[in-house]
N, C-alpha and C positions, 0 to 999 in steps of 0.2 A: 834792485836789478834794472838793466838799462831798458830802454824801450828798443824792442826790437820792430815793431811795425811803426814806421814813421812817416810814410806816406800813404794814403789810401785814396785813388782817385775816382772810385765809386762813394767815397761816404759811408761805407758799409761798417767800418769798425774803426774804432778809437785807438791811439796808441796803446801797445801792450806790452807787456814782459812775457818771457817763457811760461810761466807759472800761470798767468792771466790766460794766455792762448790755451793751454792744457784743460785751465777750468772751463772756459768758454768752450771747449771741444766736447767734454764730458758733459757740459748743460746741453748741449743740442743732443748728444745721445739720449740723456734722461728723458727729454721732452719730446722726443722722435721728432725733431726739426730737422727734417733730412735735408731739404733744398738749403736752408742756412748753413748746415754743416758741410755739405758739398761745395758751396760757395767758398765758406772758409777755408776749406782743403784748397782750393784753386787759387785761392789768393796766397796762401802760405807759400805753395809751390811757385809762385811769380817773384816771391819776396825770397826764394832762396832757401829757406829752413824747411820745407814739407817732408825732408829725407833725415832730418835730425831725428835721433834714435827716442826720444824723450817725447818728441812731437808724435812721430809715427807711432808709438805704442798707444798713446790716445786716440789715435786717429784708426786703428784696429779695432778698438774697444769701441768706439762710436759706430763703425760700419756694422759690428756684430749686435751693437743694440738696435740698430735699422732693420738688421734683417738681412743686411747686404754682405753676404758670406763671400762672394766671389770678390768683391771690392775689398773686403778685408785681407785675403789671401794675397791678391794682387800687390796691396801696400806692402805686405809682409816680404813679398818676392823682391820688391823693388829697393828694400832697404840695405844700404852697404854695410852697416854695421847693426846687429842684434844682440840683445842680452837676454836673460832669463824672463823678463817681463814681455820681452817679444813673442818667445817660444809660446809662455803661458797664456797669452793673449790668443795667439792663433787656436792653440788645442782647446781652449774653451770657445772658440768662435765655431769650429767644426761640431763639437758637442752639441752646442746649442742649435746648430743647422740640422741636427738629427744624423750626422755623420762621425759618430764616435769611432768608427773604424778608422777614419782618418785622423781624427785626433791622437789616436795611439800610435799610428804610422808618423805622425808629426813629433811625438813624444820619442818614439826609438829614435827619429833622426836626429833630435836633440842630443840624446844618450851618445848616440855614434859620434857625434861631431867633436865630442870632448871640449867645446869651447866654454859651456855653462855648466854649471850644476845646477840641477833642480832644485827648487827651493819649495816651503811650504804650501804656497799656492799652487805651484806646477804639480805637485803631489797630489793635491785636492781634485785638479781639473782632471788629471788621469784616471786617479780612482773613478771618478764619475762617468767616464767612458768606459772602464773596466766593468762596471757595474750595469751599463746599458747593454754591452754586448757579451756579457755573461764569461770575461776573460778572469778565471780565477787564479791561474797561474801567473799570470803578470800582477794582478792584484796581491799575489803572496809576496812577489818579488818587490814590489812598492812598499808592502808593509816592512819588510826586512830593511830596506833603505831608510824609512822613517826612524826605525828603532837605532840604527847603525848612526844617525845624524841626530839622535836624542831628541827627536820632535815630539816624543810622546805625550809630553804635558801640554802640548798644543789641542785642547779637546776639539776644535772644529775638525781639525786633521783628523782626530781618531774616529769623530763620528763619519765622517766619510769612508775612512777603512771598515766601522761597522756595517754602514750601509752598502759596502761594496761587497761584503762577505754574506749580507742577507740577500741582495738582488741575485747573488752567484747562488743561491741555493746552500751556503753552508753555515746554517744557523748554529751549530756546536762551535765553530771559530769564532762567530759573531759573538757568541755568549762569553767564549774566553778571553775575547777582546774587552767586551764590555765590564766583565769581573774584573780585569788589570787597570781598568780607567785611574787616572790620578785625581781626575776632578769629572765629575758628570755634570750635565745641565737638561733642561727639560726635553731639548732636542735629542740629546743621547736616550732618555728613556723611551721616547716616542719612536725613536727608531728600532730598538730592540724590542718594543712591544709589536711594533709593526710586522716585524720578522715572525714573532711568536702567531700573531693572527694569521699571516699568510700561510702558515703550514698548519692552520687550523686548530692550534694547541691554546685554546682560550682559556683554559685552567693555567698555562702558565702564563698568558699576557695578564689575566686578573691578578694573579701573583704580584707580577711587577708592578701593574697600573696600583695598585693599594700601597707600594711602597714610595711612589711619586709625591714629593713633600708639596708640589705645587704643580698639579696637573693644569693643563691649558686647553684650548679648545682642539687644539689638534690631538691631545692625549685622548679625549672623548670621542672626537670622531674615528679615530682609529678603532678604538674598542667597539662602538656602535658598528662600524663597516666589518670589523672581524665578525660580531656575533648574528651581523644580515646575513653574511657571505656563508654562514653553517645553517642559516635559517633559525635562528634560536631567538625567541622572544625577549631573552636577555638584552637584544638590543634596545627595545623599548624602556627598559628600566634605566639604561645610561641615559637615554634622551632625558626621563624625568629629572634624572638626578644633575644632569648638566643645567637643565631650565632652572631647577630649584637652586643650585650653585650661583645663580645670576650670569651663565653664561648666554650669550646670544646663538640661537640656533642658526646655521648659515648654510649655504646651497650645497655644502658637502653634507650636512647633517640630515637634510630631506630626504634624498633620494634612498637612502639605507633606511630610515624610519618609516617612509611609505611602503617601501618594498616588504619589510616587514609586517606592517597593516595588511599589506594584500596576503601575504602567504597565510596568516593566520585568520583573516576574515574580520581583523580588527574594525570595523566598518566606524564605530564612534571615535576611537581615538586617531583615525586617517581624516576625519573631518575634524577634528579638534586641530591637528598639525595643519589641514588646510586653511582653518581659520586663521590660525597663527603667521601663516605665510602672508595671507592678504593684509592681516595688521601690519607687519612688517614692510609691506609693499614690496614683497619679494617674488610676487607670482608672474613677472615679466621675464620669467628666465626658462628658456627653451627645455633644457634639463629637468627643472621642477615640473615644468607643463608635462613633460612625457612621463616623470614619476608619479604624478596626481592620475592621469589617464589610467596608467597601469594598476594602481591601488585600487582606484574605483572597479575596474575591469576585474581585477583578482579578487576582488568582494563581492562580485557578481550582480555590483548596481550599474549595469551596464549603461543604461540611459543617462547616469549620472555624467557617466566617462563620455558618452556621446555628446552632451552639453558643453562639458568641458572641451572637447576635441573642437567641435564647431567654434565656440568661443575664441580658442587660441588661434584658429585659422583666420577669423575676422579680425583679430586683434594687430590693427596698424603700428602700434608701438613696439610690436614684437619683432626683432630683427634674428631670425635663424633660419635654417634648413627645414624646409617642411617633412622632410622625410623622417624626420626623428618622431614628430608628433604621428605621422600616419603608420608608422611603424607599431607605435605603441597602442593606436587604437585597432591596427590590425590583430596583434598580438590578443588583444582583449577580444575581438570578434571570435578568433579561433579557439580560444580559453573557453567562451560562454555557449560555443557551438551556434553562432549567430553567422552562420557560413555563407548566406547568400549576401548579408551585407559584406561580408569579407571579400566576396568576389567581386561586388560592385566596388568596394574600396581599392582593389587591385588595378581594377578599368580605369579607376580615376588617377592611382598614380600613375600609369601609363599614359592616361591623356594630358597631364601636367609634364610630360616629358622628363619626369625625374627617373634616372635610373636605379634600376633595384640594387639594393647592397645586400650583404650576407643574413641579415636580419630579416629582411622583405621576405627573401626567398626561404628563410625557416619558417617563419610564419605561414607563406603561402602553403609549403608542403605540408604543414599541420592541418591546414584547411582541406587538402587533399586526403588527408588522413583522416579527419572526421568524415567527409563524405564517401570513403573508400571510392575514390576517382583515381584510378591508377592511369586513366588516359591523359587528363587533366597533370597528373604527378609525370609523366613522360613529357609533355609539353614544357613544363616547367625544368626540367631534368634538361631539356637541352637548351635553354637560356643559361642555365648553371654552366652547362660545359662552353656555351658560346660567351659568355662574359668573364670565364675564366676561375668561376668559383668552386670548381669539381675539386681542388684541391684544398678547399677550407674545411677546417675541421668540425665547425658546428654544421655547416650545410650538409656535409658529407654523412654526419651522425644522423640527422632528420631524415635525409634522404635514405639511408637504410633502414631507419624505421618505416618508412613508407613503405617499399617494398617488402619488409618482413611481414607487414600486416596486409598488403594488397596484392604483393606480385607472387612470385614464385620464389622457391629457396635456388634456384638457377641464378636470377637476377640478384638475390641477394650476396650470394658467394662471388659472383662477377664484381659487384659493386665494392665487395667487403677487400675483395684482393686488390682492387685498383686504390685503396685509401693509402695515402701517403704517410699517415701516421694512425697506427693501430694501437689506441689507448684501451684501457679497461671499458669505457662507456661504448666503444664499435664491437668488442667482443661480447658484452653485455647484450646489443642490438642481435648480433649474429645467433647467440644461444637462444635469445628470447623467440627468434623467428623460429628457429628449429622446434622449440617446444608449442608454438603457437599452430606449427602446421601437423604438428602432431608426431615430428620425429624426435622423440624423447632420447632414443639411442644415440642418435647423431650428436644431440647437445651435449651428452656425456663425453662423446668423442673429443669433442672441439673443447671442453672443460679441460680436458687432459692434456691438449695441446699447448695451454695457455702459460707455457712456462716461459718464467722471467717478467711475465706481467701481475702485476700486485691486483689480486683478488679481493673485490670489496663484495659488501652486503647485497647489492644488485647481483650480482652474478650467483651468488649462494641461493638469493630466494627464486631465480629463474631454474637453476639446477634440483633446487626441492621441489619446486612446481612440477619438475617433469618426473621426479618420483611418485609424486601425488598422481600424476596422470596414469602412471602404470601401477600406482598401488604396490610400489616396490620398496617395502619396509626395511630390507636390509640395506639397499642404497641410501635411503634416507637416513638410517643411522650412522651409515659411514660418513655423509655428509654433516651432520650434526656434530660428530668428532672431529670434523675439520674445523669445523666453526670455533668450536672450543680451542682447539690448539692452537689456530690462529688470530684469536681475541674477535671473532666476530659475531659471537653468540650474544652480545648486550643490545645489539641493535634492534629497533622497534621491528623495522621490516624483515630481520631475519627471525624474530620471537614469531612474528605473525606467521611467515613462512614454515617454521617447524611444526607450530601449533595446526597449521593446514595439513601439513604432510602425514603427522600421527593421526589426525581426523581422518583423513582419507583411506587410510591404510588399518582405519579400524582401531588404533590404541589409543582412544580419547584421554584414557587415565594419564598416558604419557604426555599428551599434549597440555593436560591440566598441571602436570608438575612443572611444565616449561613455564607456562603462564604464573605460576604462583612464586616461581624461583626469579621471576624479572626484577630486576633492581628497581625499575621503574615502569609501572604500568600505565601507558599513555592510550591516547583513542585507539592507536592500531593494536595495540595488544589486546585490549578489550574487545575489540570488534573480532577478532582471531578467535578468540575463545567463544563467542557467542555463535559464529557462524560454525566453528567446529561441534557444537552441542547440537545446534539445528540439523548437522549433517548427520549425526550419530543418533536422530531420535529424541534427544534431550529437549525438548521444546519447552517445557517448565523450566528446566535449569538455565536456559538461554535467556528467558525471560527475566527469570530473578537475576542474573548476570547482570542483564542491561539496568534493571533497577538499582542494582549495588554500585554500577557504574555511575549513575547519576548521583545516586547518594554521597559518593565519593567527591562530588564536584568535577568529574571529567565530561567534557563535552562531546557528545557523539556527532558523528559525521552521516553523510547521506548513506554510505556504506554500512554503517552500525544500523542505521534504521531498516536497511535493505535485508541484511542477516537476521535482526530480530523476526521481521515481518515474515521472512522466509520460514524461519522455526514457528512460529505461529502457524503458518499455513500446514506445514508437516503435521502438524500437532492438534489441528482443528481448533485453535484458542482463537475465535473470532472476537468476544468483547475485548480480550488484550490486545488483539492485532488495531481493533478500531482506537482503541484509547491511544497507543502509539503512534498510530498515523495521523493523529489531532497532533499530539505533542511537535510531532516534526516542524509543523508550519506556527503553530500558536506558541510554543514555549522557546524554540531554537532557532526559529525564522529561515528554516531551510525549505526551499523548493523542492516538493517531491517531483522526482522524475518519471517519465513513462515506466521504467521499471516498479517504481512503489507502487504504482497505480494498476500495473498488471496483477502484481501480487494480491494487491487488495480485493480487484475484480475476482480473480481465483479462489481468494479466502471465501468472498461472499457467495460465489457460484457454488462452490463445493458444500457451503451450508445450505443451499436452497433459497437464499435471500435474492431474489431476482429482481424487485422493486429497489433495494438498496444499490446492487449491482449496476443497474439502468442509471440511476440517480448519478452514480460515482462517475460512469462511463460518461454521461451526458454534461457534468460539470467541470471535467478534467482537462486543460488548456492543450491537450494533444489529439492528433487523431488516431484513433483505435488502431492498432496493428493485429497482427496474426496470431501473437500470444493471448491477447484478449478474447478474440474470437474462438480459439481452440479451449480456453477457459470454459467459455461457454458452452461449446459443444459436448467437452468433457463431462460439464455437470448435468447437461439434457441426457446422455447415455449412462450415465449413474444412477441418475436420480427418476430416470424414465419420464421426467418431465420435458415435453417438447416446447414448452414455452422458451425454456433457453435458447435452444436450436432456432425457432422461428425467429425471434430478437435479434440472433446473430447473423440472421438471412437477410431481414428488413433493415436493420439499422448498421449494420457492419458488411457491407459489401465487400465480395472478396474481388481483388483485381484479376483481370481476365487470363493475364500470363500465369496466375498462380495455380497450377493444374491440381498440384497436391491438395491444396486447402478444398477444391470442389470434392474432390475423391472423398477426402476426410468426412467432408458433410453429408454427401452422399450417404456414405456408409454409416453414419449415425443415425440418420433419418429412416435407413432400410432396417436398422436394429430396432426402432422403435415403432416400427410397421406403418411409418407413413411412405408408402412407396411411390405415391404420386411426385412428392417432393423430391424423392430421391432420384426417379425417372427425369424429372426436370433438369436437376443436377448434372446427370449423367449426359443428357442431350446438350447443354451446355460444353461440356467436355468434348463431346462427339464433334461439335461445330468447330471449335476450337483447333482440333485436329490433335489430340492428347494422345500420346502412345498407349498401347496396351500394355498392360504391368508385366514385367518380365516371371517367366517362370524358372525356379530353383530346380537343377536336375537332381536335388537331394529328394524333392519331392514328385518328381517323375514329371 
C-alpha cells in the first residue's frame, strides 16, 4: 500500500498507509490517548483523508472508546458516504453512552434508508440496546431477521438474542432459544443461568449449572449472586467450591459472600473472607469496604464495623465516594439500634457537604422508626420532597413504614395514594399499618382490593396477624385455604403466622398439625410452635420443643429465646428459665435484649426471689424500664412482700411524666397497708397536676 502521509511539518507521525493509520487510530482508542488521537484526527483532515469511510469508521470507534460520544456523532454526520460499519459504530456509541433509545432510533433510521443491510454486528449492537430499554417487540423482530439471514450458527449473536429475552423478562422465550442453539459456549450457559437467578428460580439455575462442562468464574459468581439474592446460605457453598476448584475470588464474589455471612450471622466465615481479601491485596476497593462494614454490622459486631469504617476513611490510597462507606455505617447503626451514633453520622455527612442519596435517606428513616421520632421523620420527608426522592420506590416504601409505625392512618393512606408505583411491598406496608393500629377489618378490606397484585407470604402473614388479633378462626381458616390454593403455605413466615393464628384462636392442635407437616422446619417454624404452646398454657411442652430443636441442630434466635422464656414465666418454670437464659449468651453468643431481662425479672419476682432479681437488674446493660418496675410491684402485691415494692421505689424511680406509674404503685402500697408510702406517692401526683380518674356511667 502506498504511503498516504508523506509530509509531516510537526514531526508527529511517520509516513503511513491507510491500514497503518487505522491501526494507529484504534491504538489511541484502546490506550485512551485522547490528545494524541485528536491530533491525529486533525492531521488527517489537513491531509484531506479525514472523511474517507474507512478512516471515519475507525475515528467513530476511537471517540466512542474515549467516551466522547458527541464527537462520534459529529464524525458520523459529516461523512459523505456511510456503510454498515458506520451505522453499527454509531449504534454502539449511543448504547455505550447510556442512550439506548437513541441507538434504536439510529438502527430504525438505517433500516428506513434501505442503503445498507444490517450484519451480525449491527444486530448484536441493536439487541443490546433492546435489552437495556426492554423493547421486546423490536427484539423479536430482530430475532426473526437473524433467522431469515441464516445467522443462527453465530453463537455470539445468539447469545445477544438470549440476553435480550432475559433482560426483557421473557425467560420462557430465552429458554427456547437456548435449547435451539447449534453450539453453546460458557457465555451461553452463564447468560441463561443468570436469567433463572434473576427470576429467583435457583432449582432451575442449579440444574443448568451442573451441566456446564467447564464453569468459569462468571458461572460461580452468577450462582453466588443468585443465592445471595434469595438470602440462602447455599451462596457460601458455591464460594467454598469455587475456592476449592482453584478459582480466584474477585470483587464480584466478595459482596455476595459477605452479604450472606451478614444475613445468617456467620461471623467466623465472614472474618475468613476478610482475611482472604487482605492476603490478595483487594481491600482497597470501596465496594469491598462497604460490604465488609455491612457484614460486621449485620453480625452484630458493631465495634469492628466502626474500626473498619474509620480505617477506610483515613486510608489515603483509597479513592472512592465517601458516601458509600458512610451509608454502610449508617445502615449498621440503624440495624444495631445505635441511634445516637447514627444521628451523629447524619450530621457528619451534612458537614462534609455530601448530598444524601436514596440509601442515606432510607437508613435515616429507619433511625426515625427506631426512635419513634415522627418529628424528625417529617424533617427527613421534607428533604426527600425537596431533593426529588419522593418518587423513589425504596425511599417511599420506608417512608410508608415510618408513618405506619409512628403516624396515623390518614398519613399512611395519603402517602400510599401518592406512590407512583404500588407494588406488593407498598400494599404490605399499608395492610401492616392497619393491623398495627388495630384496624383489622380495614386490613381485610384492603386485602380484597389487591386485584392484579401478586400476593406474597408477607401480605398473607399480616392478614393472618389480623385474624389472630380478632381471634377470628373462620377468617383464618379461609386465609389458610387461600395460601394452599396459591402455593404460599410452605414459606416459613406463613407457617409461623398460621401456627400463631391457630394458637391465638385456641386451636393449638391445628397449629401443631401445620408444624408437623412443614417440609422444612427452620428456626422460624420452631419458634412459632414454641410461642404457640406458651400462649396456650403448655409451658412444659414449649420447653420440650425448645430442647428438641437444639437436639436437631436448629440454631435458636433471640425471638426463640424470648418465646420459651415467656412460656417458662407462664408456667412458673424458674429453674428451666435460668438455664435457658444462660445458654443464650454462653452457648449461642446472643446478647439478651431488654425484653429478655424483663421476662427473667418477672419470672424471679413471681417466684419471690428478690435478691436474684435485684442482681440481674444491677448486672444488665440497660436502664430498667416500666415493665421491670411493674413486675416488682405485681410481685409485691401477690406475695404481700413489701420489699419488692420498696426496691422498685428506691432503685427504679418513675419518670415524673408517668402519672400512671405513680398511681399503680400508690394502689399497690395501699393494698399492703403502707398508707404513708401510698400517700406520699399520691402527693407527688397532686403536685404534678394529674387528672382525677374518670368515672364510668355504668357504675354511676
